[in-house]
Structure formats: structure tokens, C-alpha cells
N, C-alpha and C positions, 0 to 999 in steps of 0.2 A: 072680187075679195075669194069667193068661192074656188076659181079658178089658180089664182095665185097661192093660194092655202094649199089646195090639191097638190098642183103641178110644182111648186117651187118650195114653200115652207115644210112640207110632210114628207117631200121627196129625199129620201136619205142618200142620195148620190149628187145632189144639188151644193155646191159650194156656200152658196148666197142663203143665208140663212135671216138676213132684215132687208126692210125697205131700203136702206143706204146702201146695203151689199149689191141689191138689185140696179139701183142708180149706178153705183159705180163700175158695176158689169157693162150695163148699157152704155156708158160714156165712152168706155173701152172699144166697144163694139160699133158704135156709132161714128168713132174718131177713124175708123179703118176705112179706108178710099174705096177696098177691096170689096168690101159687106156692104157699104153704103152703094157703090155703083149696081150689085148685084140688086139690090133693093130698087133700084131706079127702074132697070130695066127687065125685071121681075115678068112674066106674064100671067102671074097672080096678083098685081097689082091692081087694086080697085078703088083705091083713093085718088081723085083726081087734083092733087096738091102736091107742090115742091116738097122732096124728100127732107130736106131740113126743116121745113115747117113741120111734119108728121114726127119727125126723130125728136125735136125740141117739144111739142107736146106732150109726147109718152114722156120724156124725161120729167115735163114739169106735174104730170099727172102720178108717176109713180112717186114722185118725190113727196106727193101728198099722204101717202098710205102709211 
């Protein structure tokens, strides 16, 4: 919550102001095949799980805040 508050809610340049706004933005991002492809092939990827499992988990988590 501290990171969300600092980097999203208190950032005046962010368009997302609520949890629902963040979920909406994530759904748009996660539906972009280019973005998902970059996530899937990133050398920074440290979670050994299918990308769809990770993105769905993130959406579920953010929807609860």
C-alpha cells in the first residue's frame, strides 16, 4: 500500500486515482499482446510461472485494494 500510495495515488502525473482505475489500466495493458510478449521474454523475469497466471493474480490482488 505504501508503494501504491507513493508511486500512484500521490503522483500528480498519474491518470489513475482509484483502485478501479488501476485495475482498468492493468486490464488494458495485459490485453496487449506486445506487452505480454515482452513480459514473457524479459531477462528480468524471476517468477517461474505462466504469464497469464501472474497477470490474473495481479488483477485479483489489485481489485482487493
